[in-house]
N, C-alpha and C positions, 0 to 999 in steps of 0.2 A: 643504572637502576632497573631492575626487572619488573615485570608485571605481577600484580598480586594474583592470588588464586581466583579471587572473586572476579577481577577484571578479565582474566584469561578465560574463565567460564563464560562470561558475558560475550566476549568476542567470538567464541565458538558457536554461540547461538545466533549470531547475526548473519544475514545473507552475505554471500560472496559477490562482490561487485567488480566486474571486469570492464574496462573502458579501452577502446581501441580507436585511434584516429588515423585515417588514411586519406588519400586523394583518389579521385576517379582515374580511370585509365588515361583519359585525355587531359587530366590535370585541372579541369574547370571547376570541379566540385570537391568540397571537403566532406568526408563521410565519417560521422562520429557514431560508433556502435557501442551500446552498453548492454551487457549481459548481467542479469541479476539471478543468482542461483540461491535458492532457499531450500535447505534440506530439512524435511520433517519426517517423523515416524509414520509409517503406513497406517498404524492404528489410529492416528489422528484423522487421516483422510477417510478411513472406513467409518469412524464415528460421525464425521460431518456428512458423509453420503447416506448413512443409515437414518439420519434425522430427517423425517419426512414432513417438513413444514409446508403447508399449502399456501401458495402465494396467489392472490387474486388481484387482477387489475381493475382499477376504477378510474373513472374520469374525474379530473380535477378542474374546477373553475378557476378563473383568474383570481377570484376572491380567496379561494382555498390556498392557492400558491402564495399570494401576498401574506396571508396569515401564517403560513409555514415559515416564510422568510423572516417575518417579524419575530416570531417565537425563537427562531434560530439566532437572530441578532441579540435578543434579550438574554438568551442563554449564554452567548459568548461574552456579553458584558458582565454577567454574573461570575463567570469563570475567571475573567481578567481581574476582578476585584479581590 
């Protein structure tokens, strides 16, 4: 059974993942190398780079961080429901 046109188009948009496992020259270590290749149109990158959003850094207190984490947990619970 072959792939449907929709599935084939979906697979073409996915990144190419290559995995290679070798050992070091002395044989003591296992080397697992993963290469992820994602091909995007250059127009996409031009649009991203042209968007000049200003990012400012600000100090966060422990209270601010706790609040952000709490809000994130609540959001995840809502999504799971």
